[in-house]
C-alpha beads as a LAMMPS data file, in Angstrom:
LAMMPS data file: protein, C-alpha beads

358 atoms
357 bonds

1 atom types
1 bond types

-500.0 500.0 xlo xhi
-500.0 500.0 ylo yhi
-500.0 500.0 zlo zhi

Masses

1 110.0

Atoms # bond

1 1 1 -315.090 -333.399 -169.450
2 1 1 -318.406 -332.989 -168.089
3 1 1 -319.424 -334.150 -164.808
4 1 1 -322.153 -335.162 -162.699
5 1 1 -324.019 -332.128 -160.511
6 1 1 -325.740 -334.384 -157.697
7 1 1 -326.198 -330.921 -155.477
8 1 1 -328.330 -329.246 -157.567
9 1 1 -331.914 -329.622 -158.843
10 1 1 -333.771 -327.873 -162.287
11 1 1 -337.861 -327.792 -162.333
12 1 1 -339.540 -330.539 -164.545
13 1 1 -340.721 -328.886 -167.386
14 1 1 -343.670 -330.971 -169.479
15 1 1 -342.501 -330.322 -173.578
16 1 1 -344.868 -332.212 -176.365
17 1 1 -342.137 -332.454 -178.723
18 1 1 -343.221 -335.349 -181.275
19 1 1 -340.017 -335.207 -183.190
20 1 1 -338.226 -336.647 -179.890
21 1 1 -341.194 -339.368 -180.235
22 1 1 -340.455 -339.919 -183.788
23 1 1 -336.353 -339.710 -184.121
24 1 1 -336.302 -342.236 -180.702
25 1 1 -338.828 -344.923 -182.213
26 1 1 -336.152 -346.992 -184.567
27 1 1 -334.314 -347.197 -181.877
28 1 1 -336.824 -348.811 -179.996
29 1 1 -338.614 -351.130 -182.534
30 1 1 -334.776 -352.437 -182.984
31 1 1 -333.388 -352.625 -179.612
32 1 1 -336.904 -352.875 -177.056
33 1 1 -339.032 -355.302 -178.102
34 1 1 -337.843 -357.782 -176.187
35 1 1 -338.280 -355.665 -172.427
36 1 1 -340.876 -357.128 -170.280
37 1 1 -343.939 -354.897 -170.315
38 1 1 -342.944 -352.866 -173.237
39 1 1 -345.799 -351.361 -175.350
40 1 1 -346.848 -353.756 -177.616
41 1 1 -346.453 -352.147 -181.086
42 1 1 -342.533 -352.188 -180.238
43 1 1 -342.821 -356.094 -181.080
44 1 1 -345.085 -355.517 -183.945
45 1 1 -343.821 -353.267 -185.775
46 1 1 -340.045 -355.506 -185.317
47 1 1 -342.097 -358.220 -186.813
48 1 1 -343.513 -356.200 -189.999
49 1 1 -340.593 -354.021 -191.351
50 1 1 -338.950 -355.627 -194.068
51 1 1 -335.005 -356.433 -194.582
52 1 1 -334.346 -353.367 -196.545
53 1 1 -335.842 -350.716 -194.039
54 1 1 -334.618 -352.781 -191.065
55 1 1 -331.022 -352.763 -192.664
56 1 1 -331.383 -348.521 -193.090
57 1 1 -332.388 -347.758 -189.801
58 1 1 -329.716 -350.153 -188.647
59 1 1 -327.475 -347.925 -190.283
60 1 1 -329.026 -344.812 -189.310
61 1 1 -328.472 -346.315 -185.190
62 1 1 -324.738 -346.866 -186.047
63 1 1 -323.666 -343.680 -187.597
64 1 1 -325.605 -341.401 -184.866
65 1 1 -327.865 -339.709 -187.604
66 1 1 -330.985 -339.691 -185.574
67 1 1 -329.056 -338.753 -182.081
68 1 1 -327.362 -335.846 -184.649
69 1 1 -330.521 -334.922 -186.408
70 1 1 -332.466 -334.175 -182.824
71 1 1 -330.013 -331.672 -181.487
72 1 1 -330.021 -330.161 -184.421
73 1 1 -333.968 -329.790 -184.180
74 1 1 -333.842 -328.345 -180.894
75 1 1 -331.400 -325.910 -181.756
76 1 1 -333.756 -325.028 -184.035
77 1 1 -336.536 -323.992 -181.929
78 1 1 -338.972 -325.856 -183.376
79 1 1 -340.175 -328.680 -180.803
80 1 1 -343.665 -327.873 -181.115
81 1 1 -343.668 -329.127 -185.232
82 1 1 -345.961 -331.608 -186.337
83 1 1 -343.957 -334.949 -187.660
84 1 1 -344.704 -333.767 -191.580
85 1 1 -343.541 -330.203 -190.802
86 1 1 -340.441 -331.857 -189.328
87 1 1 -339.659 -334.016 -192.529
88 1 1 -340.188 -331.079 -194.952
89 1 1 -337.690 -329.441 -192.423
90 1 1 -335.528 -332.781 -192.385
91 1 1 -335.329 -332.329 -196.290
92 1 1 -334.652 -328.945 -196.212
93 1 1 -331.617 -329.727 -193.657
94 1 1 -327.852 -328.791 -195.294
95 1 1 -326.483 -332.211 -195.621
96 1 1 -323.351 -330.914 -194.221
97 1 1 -324.528 -329.905 -191.301
98 1 1 -326.111 -333.922 -190.628
99 1 1 -323.028 -335.370 -190.969
100 1 1 -320.962 -333.013 -189.032
101 1 1 -321.013 -334.764 -185.826
102 1 1 -322.299 -338.289 -187.151
103 1 1 -319.780 -341.116 -186.638
104 1 1 -319.483 -344.222 -186.129
105 1 1 -320.510 -344.816 -182.622
106 1 1 -318.382 -346.872 -180.318
107 1 1 -320.919 -348.409 -178.936
108 1 1 -320.644 -350.849 -181.156
109 1 1 -317.170 -353.383 -180.704
110 1 1 -316.053 -355.849 -183.307
111 1 1 -317.166 -359.327 -183.229
112 1 1 -314.725 -362.153 -184.780
113 1 1 -317.123 -362.569 -187.563
114 1 1 -315.992 -359.259 -188.818
115 1 1 -319.295 -357.574 -188.173
116 1 1 -320.703 -355.426 -184.765
117 1 1 -321.873 -356.193 -181.148
118 1 1 -323.736 -353.365 -179.206
119 1 1 -321.292 -351.946 -176.129
120 1 1 -322.952 -349.703 -174.511
121 1 1 -321.406 -349.666 -171.271
122 1 1 -322.885 -351.394 -167.723
123 1 1 -324.095 -348.055 -166.910
124 1 1 -326.424 -347.425 -169.744
125 1 1 -330.628 -348.852 -169.227
126 1 1 -329.413 -350.595 -173.033
127 1 1 -327.198 -352.519 -172.406
128 1 1 -328.845 -355.583 -169.866
129 1 1 -331.245 -356.007 -173.133
130 1 1 -329.479 -355.191 -176.544
131 1 1 -328.259 -358.046 -177.408
132 1 1 -328.505 -357.538 -181.558
133 1 1 -325.552 -358.342 -183.194
134 1 1 -324.767 -356.205 -186.813
135 1 1 -323.754 -357.941 -189.136
136 1 1 -320.724 -356.977 -191.411
137 1 1 -321.986 -356.291 -194.654
138 1 1 -324.411 -353.588 -192.496
139 1 1 -320.947 -351.823 -190.788
140 1 1 -319.872 -351.785 -194.201
141 1 1 -322.396 -349.866 -195.328
142 1 1 -322.566 -347.303 -192.419
143 1 1 -318.770 -347.101 -193.327
144 1 1 -319.752 -346.154 -196.918
145 1 1 -322.867 -343.873 -196.049
146 1 1 -320.951 -341.553 -193.472
147 1 1 -318.285 -340.881 -195.882
148 1 1 -320.700 -338.967 -198.135
149 1 1 -322.857 -336.562 -196.927
150 1 1 -325.483 -335.657 -199.581
151 1 1 -325.900 -339.792 -199.296
152 1 1 -326.545 -340.201 -195.353
153 1 1 -328.977 -337.262 -195.615
154 1 1 -331.110 -338.994 -198.615
155 1 1 -331.019 -342.536 -196.397
156 1 1 -331.828 -340.721 -193.401
157 1 1 -335.018 -338.896 -195.150
158 1 1 -336.223 -341.582 -197.477
159 1 1 -336.133 -343.650 -194.551
160 1 1 -338.267 -341.896 -191.313
161 1 1 -340.097 -341.897 -194.312
162 1 1 -341.717 -345.107 -195.333
163 1 1 -340.993 -345.900 -191.148
164 1 1 -343.805 -342.384 -190.834
165 1 1 -346.232 -344.062 -193.352
166 1 1 -345.833 -348.351 -192.708
167 1 1 -345.353 -348.020 -189.282
168 1 1 -345.687 -345.363 -186.617
169 1 1 -348.273 -342.631 -188.063
170 1 1 -351.191 -345.091 -187.151
171 1 1 -349.994 -345.478 -183.858
172 1 1 -348.933 -342.051 -182.922
173 1 1 -351.981 -340.417 -183.905
174 1 1 -354.207 -343.191 -181.916
175 1 1 -352.765 -342.142 -179.188
176 1 1 -351.969 -338.422 -179.477
177 1 1 -355.287 -336.427 -178.118
178 1 1 -354.692 -339.031 -174.719
179 1 1 -351.334 -337.954 -174.822
180 1 1 -352.084 -333.884 -174.829
181 1 1 -354.746 -334.623 -172.303
182 1 1 -352.387 -336.595 -169.970
183 1 1 -349.731 -333.499 -170.478
184 1 1 -351.919 -330.774 -169.138
185 1 1 -352.878 -332.989 -166.486
186 1 1 -348.858 -333.670 -165.529
187 1 1 -348.267 -329.945 -166.045
188 1 1 -350.623 -328.580 -163.506
189 1 1 -349.322 -331.503 -160.823
190 1 1 -346.081 -331.216 -161.354
191 1 1 -345.032 -328.549 -163.501
192 1 1 -341.724 -326.806 -162.498
193 1 1 -341.242 -328.963 -159.225
194 1 1 -337.292 -330.564 -158.786
195 1 1 -337.093 -334.133 -161.053
196 1 1 -336.640 -335.802 -157.629
197 1 1 -340.404 -335.333 -157.204
198 1 1 -341.328 -336.041 -160.660
199 1 1 -339.599 -338.688 -162.289
200 1 1 -340.329 -341.339 -159.950
201 1 1 -344.105 -339.996 -160.364
202 1 1 -344.247 -340.772 -163.624
203 1 1 -343.591 -344.451 -163.190
204 1 1 -344.570 -345.206 -159.571
205 1 1 -341.494 -346.649 -158.897
206 1 1 -338.270 -345.568 -157.443
207 1 1 -335.287 -343.637 -159.857
208 1 1 -332.085 -343.854 -157.943
209 1 1 -329.646 -340.817 -160.039
210 1 1 -332.432 -338.911 -161.663
211 1 1 -330.737 -335.917 -159.611
212 1 1 -327.688 -336.170 -160.544
213 1 1 -327.232 -333.784 -163.482
214 1 1 -324.482 -332.941 -165.842
215 1 1 -322.024 -329.665 -165.392
216 1 1 -323.699 -327.231 -167.039
217 1 1 -327.057 -328.789 -167.634
218 1 1 -329.870 -326.123 -168.106
219 1 1 -332.991 -327.033 -168.409
220 1 1 -334.695 -330.393 -167.629
221 1 1 -337.756 -332.489 -170.268
222 1 1 -340.069 -335.069 -170.017
223 1 1 -340.504 -335.244 -173.011
224 1 1 -344.548 -338.009 -173.963
225 1 1 -342.887 -341.804 -175.639
226 1 1 -346.225 -343.860 -176.321
227 1 1 -344.316 -346.893 -176.885
228 1 1 -342.035 -346.686 -173.534
229 1 1 -344.800 -348.462 -171.269
230 1 1 -342.604 -348.724 -167.915
231 1 1 -339.326 -347.269 -168.680
232 1 1 -337.417 -344.334 -168.883
233 1 1 -335.348 -343.069 -171.241
234 1 1 -331.901 -340.714 -170.425
235 1 1 -330.675 -337.977 -172.954
236 1 1 -329.175 -335.273 -173.462
237 1 1 -330.175 -333.559 -176.589
238 1 1 -327.632 -331.170 -177.491
239 1 1 -323.245 -331.532 -177.813
240 1 1 -322.646 -329.235 -174.588
241 1 1 -324.392 -331.515 -173.017
242 1 1 -327.396 -328.597 -171.740
243 1 1 -330.899 -330.169 -171.848
244 1 1 -331.454 -333.060 -170.141
245 1 1 -334.506 -335.022 -171.432
246 1 1 -336.611 -337.421 -169.625
247 1 1 -338.778 -339.790 -172.050
248 1 1 -342.115 -341.447 -170.367
249 1 1 -344.878 -343.022 -171.099
250 1 1 -347.852 -340.668 -170.790
251 1 1 -349.675 -343.801 -170.210
252 1 1 -348.206 -345.368 -167.552
253 1 1 -348.362 -341.368 -165.444
254 1 1 -351.325 -341.552 -166.308
255 1 1 -352.140 -344.624 -164.267
256 1 1 -350.054 -343.222 -161.693
257 1 1 -352.324 -340.260 -161.316
258 1 1 -355.220 -342.364 -159.363
259 1 1 -353.545 -345.668 -159.296
260 1 1 -355.382 -347.815 -157.286
261 1 1 -354.391 -350.394 -154.999
262 1 1 -356.218 -353.739 -156.960
263 1 1 -354.330 -352.384 -160.147
264 1 1 -351.094 -351.626 -158.137
265 1 1 -351.299 -355.280 -156.553
266 1 1 -352.777 -357.090 -159.215
267 1 1 -349.266 -355.645 -161.439
268 1 1 -346.715 -357.100 -158.478
269 1 1 -348.356 -360.262 -158.737
270 1 1 -347.926 -360.883 -162.067
271 1 1 -344.033 -360.204 -161.651
272 1 1 -344.428 -362.554 -158.619
273 1 1 -345.705 -365.373 -161.046
274 1 1 -342.069 -366.638 -162.097
275 1 1 -340.182 -369.234 -160.138
276 1 1 -336.641 -367.110 -160.936
277 1 1 -338.702 -363.353 -159.611
278 1 1 -339.265 -365.746 -156.252
279 1 1 -335.297 -366.826 -156.087
280 1 1 -334.407 -363.776 -156.334
281 1 1 -336.421 -361.985 -153.882
282 1 1 -335.316 -364.511 -151.539
283 1 1 -331.851 -364.462 -152.409
284 1 1 -332.164 -360.491 -151.086
285 1 1 -334.245 -361.142 -148.289
286 1 1 -330.706 -361.894 -146.638
287 1 1 -329.984 -357.598 -147.831
288 1 1 -329.102 -355.613 -150.201
289 1 1 -326.957 -357.819 -153.553
290 1 1 -324.402 -356.385 -156.294
291 1 1 -326.273 -356.938 -159.264
292 1 1 -323.443 -359.304 -160.203
293 1 1 -323.971 -361.472 -156.984
294 1 1 -327.237 -362.203 -157.976
295 1 1 -326.389 -363.385 -161.452
296 1 1 -323.941 -365.713 -159.793
297 1 1 -326.804 -366.813 -157.779
298 1 1 -329.305 -367.153 -159.909
299 1 1 -326.958 -369.405 -162.368
300 1 1 -328.457 -367.620 -165.667
301 1 1 -326.646 -365.214 -168.256
302 1 1 -326.513 -361.610 -167.697
303 1 1 -328.921 -360.439 -169.468
304 1 1 -331.788 -363.108 -168.611
305 1 1 -331.251 -362.221 -164.770
306 1 1 -331.513 -358.250 -165.594
307 1 1 -334.847 -358.582 -167.386
308 1 1 -336.255 -360.237 -164.073
309 1 1 -334.379 -357.210 -161.866
310 1 1 -335.451 -354.597 -164.141
311 1 1 -339.679 -356.464 -164.171
312 1 1 -339.407 -356.178 -160.569
313 1 1 -337.988 -353.252 -160.364
314 1 1 -341.158 -351.837 -162.264
315 1 1 -343.493 -353.658 -160.337
316 1 1 -342.105 -351.846 -157.020
317 1 1 -340.492 -354.942 -155.222
318 1 1 -337.197 -353.901 -155.591
319 1 1 -335.346 -350.582 -154.684
320 1 1 -332.632 -349.985 -157.107
321 1 1 -329.323 -347.912 -156.112
322 1 1 -326.051 -346.972 -158.986
323 1 1 -322.725 -346.009 -157.359
324 1 1 -320.599 -345.575 -160.333
325 1 1 -321.694 -348.449 -162.898
326 1 1 -322.731 -350.930 -160.162
327 1 1 -326.106 -351.647 -159.545
328 1 1 -327.609 -352.894 -155.960
329 1 1 -330.691 -354.351 -155.395
330 1 1 -332.542 -354.364 -152.032
331 1 1 -336.526 -355.550 -151.440
332 1 1 -338.810 -353.166 -150.890
333 1 1 -340.429 -354.500 -148.043
334 1 1 -343.063 -351.828 -147.576
335 1 1 -344.780 -353.326 -151.112
336 1 1 -343.512 -356.900 -150.159
337 1 1 -346.126 -356.630 -147.335
338 1 1 -348.698 -354.608 -148.800
339 1 1 -349.337 -357.185 -151.624
340 1 1 -348.622 -360.276 -149.319
341 1 1 -351.447 -357.994 -146.953
342 1 1 -353.733 -357.459 -149.902
343 1 1 -353.542 -361.834 -151.025
344 1 1 -354.600 -363.065 -147.424
345 1 1 -357.428 -360.369 -147.425
346 1 1 -358.172 -362.397 -150.629
347 1 1 -357.938 -365.371 -149.068
348 1 1 -359.906 -364.531 -146.048
349 1 1 -362.638 -363.154 -148.847
350 1 1 -362.605 -366.429 -150.308
351 1 1 -363.542 -368.432 -147.148
352 1 1 -366.045 -366.017 -145.897
353 1 1 -369.708 -367.493 -146.511
354 1 1 -372.175 -365.592 -149.089
355 1 1 -374.940 -366.221 -146.721
356 1 1 -375.981 -367.566 -143.172
357 1 1 -376.045 -371.337 -142.910
358 1 1 -379.565 -372.871 -143.582

Bonds

1 1 1 2
2 1 2 3
3 1 3 4
4 1 4 5
5 1 5 6
6 1 6 7
7 1 7 8
8 1 8 9
9 1 9 10
10 1 10 11
11 1 11 12
12 1 12 13
13 1 13 14
14 1 14 15
15 1 15 16
16 1 16 17
17 1 17 18
18 1 18 19
19 1 19 20
20 1 20 21
21 1 21 22
22 1 22 23
23 1 23 24
24 1 24 25
25 1 25 26
26 1 26 27
27 1 27 28
28 1 28 29
29 1 29 30
30 1 30 31
31 1 31 32
32 1 32 33
33 1 33 34
34 1 34 35
35 1 35 36
36 1 36 37
37 1 37 38
38 1 38 39
39 1 39 40
40 1 40 41
41 1 41 42
42 1 42 43
43 1 43 44
44 1 44 45
45 1 45 46
46 1 46 47
47 1 47 48
48 1 48 49
49 1 49 50
50 1 50 51
51 1 51 52
52 1 52 53
53 1 53 54
54 1 54 55
55 1 55 56
56 1 56 57
57 1 57 58
58 1 58 59
59 1 59 60
60 1 60 61
61 1 61 62
62 1 62 63
63 1 63 64
64 1 64 65
65 1 65 66
66 1 66 67
67 1 67 68
68 1 68 69
69 1 69 70
70 1 70 71
71 1 71 72
72 1 72 73
73 1 73 74
74 1 74 75
75 1 75 76
76 1 76 77
77 1 77 78
78 1 78 79
79 1 79 80
80 1 80 81
81 1 81 82
82 1 82 83
83 1 83 84
84 1 84 85
85 1 85 86
86 1 86 87
87 1 87 88
88 1 88 89
89 1 89 90
90 1 90 91
91 1 91 92
92 1 92 93
93 1 93 94
94 1 94 95
95 1 95 96
96 1 96 97
97 1 97 98
98 1 98 99
99 1 99 100
100 1 100 101
101 1 101 102
102 1 102 103
103 1 103 104
104 1 104 105
105 1 105 106
106 1 106 107
107 1 107 108
108 1 108 109
109 1 109 110
110 1 110 111
111 1 111 112
112 1 112 113
113 1 113 114
114 1 114 115
115 1 115 116
116 1 116 117
117 1 117 118
118 1 118 119
119 1 119 120
120 1 120 121
121 1 121 122
122 1 122 123
123 1 123 124
124 1 124 125
125 1 125 126
126 1 126 127
127 1 127 128
128 1 128 129
129 1 129 130
130 1 130 131
131 1 131 132
132 1 132 133
133 1 133 134
134 1 134 135
135 1 135 136
136 1 136 137
137 1 137 138
138 1 138 139
139 1 139 140
140 1 140 141
141 1 141 142
142 1 142 143
143 1 143 144
144 1 144 145
145 1 145 146
146 1 146 147
147 1 147 148
148 1 148 149
149 1 149 150
150 1 150 151
151 1 151 152
152 1 152 153
153 1 153 154
154 1 154 155
155 1 155 156
156 1 156 157
157 1 157 158
158 1 158 159
159 1 159 160
160 1 160 161
161 1 161 162
162 1 162 163
163 1 163 164
164 1 164 165
165 1 165 166
166 1 166 167
167 1 167 168
168 1 168 169
169 1 169 170
170 1 170 171
171 1 171 172
172 1 172 173
173 1 173 174
174 1 174 175
175 1 175 176
176 1 176 177
177 1 177 178
178 1 178 179
179 1 179 180
180 1 180 181
181 1 181 182
182 1 182 183
183 1 183 184
184 1 184 185
185 1 185 186
186 1 186 187
187 1 187 188
188 1 188 189
189 1 189 190
190 1 190 191
191 1 191 192
192 1 192 193
193 1 193 194
194 1 194 195
195 1 195 196
196 1 196 197
197 1 197 198
198 1 198 199
199 1 199 200
200 1 200 201
201 1 201 202
202 1 202 203
203 1 203 204
204 1 204 205
205 1 205 206
206 1 206 207
207 1 207 208
208 1 208 209
209 1 209 210
210 1 210 211
211 1 211 212
212 1 212 213
213 1 213 214
214 1 214 215
215 1 215 216
216 1 216 217
217 1 217 218
218 1 218 219
219 1 219 220
220 1 220 221
221 1 221 222
222 1 222 223
223 1 223 224
224 1 224 225
225 1 225 226
226 1 226 227
227 1 227 228
228 1 228 229
229 1 229 230
230 1 230 231
231 1 231 232
232 1 232 233
233 1 233 234
234 1 234 235
235 1 235 236
236 1 236 237
237 1 237 238
238 1 238 239
239 1 239 240
240 1 240 241
241 1 241 242
242 1 242 243
243 1 243 244
244 1 244 245
245 1 245 246
246 1 246 247
247 1 247 248
248 1 248 249
249 1 249 250
250 1 250 251
251 1 251 252
252 1 252 253
253 1 253 254
254 1 254 255
255 1 255 256
256 1 256 257
257 1 257 258
258 1 258 259
259 1 259 260
260 1 260 261
261 1 261 262
262 1 262 263
263 1 263 264
264 1 264 265
265 1 265 266
266 1 266 267
267 1 267 268
268 1 268 269
269 1 269 270
270 1 270 271
271 1 271 272
272 1 272 273
273 1 273 274
274 1 274 275
275 1 275 276
276 1 276 277
277 1 277 278
278 1 278 279
279 1 279 280
280 1 280 281
281 1 281 282
282 1 282 283
283 1 283 284
284 1 284 285
285 1 285 286
286 1 286 287
287 1 287 288
288 1 288 289
289 1 289 290
290 1 290 291
291 1 291 292
292 1 292 293
293 1 293 294
294 1 294 295
295 1 295 296
296 1 296 297
297 1 297 298
298 1 298 299
299 1 299 300
300 1 300 301
301 1 301 302
302 1 302 303
303 1 303 304
304 1 304 305
305 1 305 306
306 1 306 307
307 1 307 308
308 1 308 309
309 1 309 310
310 1 310 311
311 1 311 312
312 1 312 313
313 1 313 314
314 1 314 315
315 1 315 316
316 1 316 317
317 1 317 318
318 1 318 319
319 1 319 320
320 1 320 321
321 1 321 322
322 1 322 323
323 1 323 324
324 1 324 325
325 1 325 326
326 1 326 327
327 1 327 328
328 1 328 329
329 1 329 330
330 1 330 331
331 1 331 332
332 1 332 333
333 1 333 334
334 1 334 335
335 1 335 336
336 1 336 337
337 1 337 338
338 1 338 339
339 1 339 340
340 1 340 341
341 1 341 342
342 1 342 343
343 1 343 344
344 1 344 345
345 1 345 346
346 1 346 347
347 1 347 348
348 1 348 349
349 1 349 350
350 1 350 351
351 1 351 352
352 1 352 353
353 1 353 354
354 1 354 355
355 1 355 356
356 1 356 357
357 1 357 358
């Protein structure tokens, strides 16, 4: 069993891996469109998917085929392949190799109506958001497909081709040059530095547990993924858990390189513009609280409260630390005080006369 090793840190390596950005996109589209501050492309793409394409993406998500493809692609050493070349590599992939490690994920639990609901675990970033339910017909289709390697392979190739040409290609190509420029800047500043320093710098906030690595981890890769917005996505890309990946949004990271006080405070003020979030901050003024206590105090559903908490964390107004599967939240008083001072300065400036009184 792989246990976390919190005593060891690896230097971060910035890697442009187009296939990773592409193959993780369907999951983000299906699950992440309602994330506060999420990239607009996610919602636009979800609404434009045909019912058939959405069903096929869900089938692939259930089987774990997309994750396994990335593991095989990493092992093949083709990380720098452009996506069209990756698609050709995928077509040539042996169907038995693809199906070898695919299964109907334990992340899906039965519903009373025979369908499946997300069961991603309390320590998962997705657990707070994923409220989707897989209908019985989709689950049945996944069971049929996974039993036939050739069929699974055909479905994977055809569905990703539709997704690439109809939904992903244009958005990907528009941001391509800027992403590569940002990567070069990040390499110059952070390449080889420890994750505990680099990863928080990519999003401008504390990231608890980022230095905790699975036993045997040999590499720590930072991968640009343009649709993540203020969020990070952690994964391991091989079965032996030797390669840790932290996906980040290059536009968000670029903004952190030269973030201005005005932009930073505007982001925090936007996060404060909600009654529920104000109530959460007042509750935490009494001290650190466990996530369940906040849910009970606010009186909303756990997913709803989690959305507010993540937005406050993303804005840098809350600190979060993790103990096992439990998360504890506290105020970042320094940033709150800085934001209050910024608002006070604005108020003072608005009261100053434009010129000498006549």
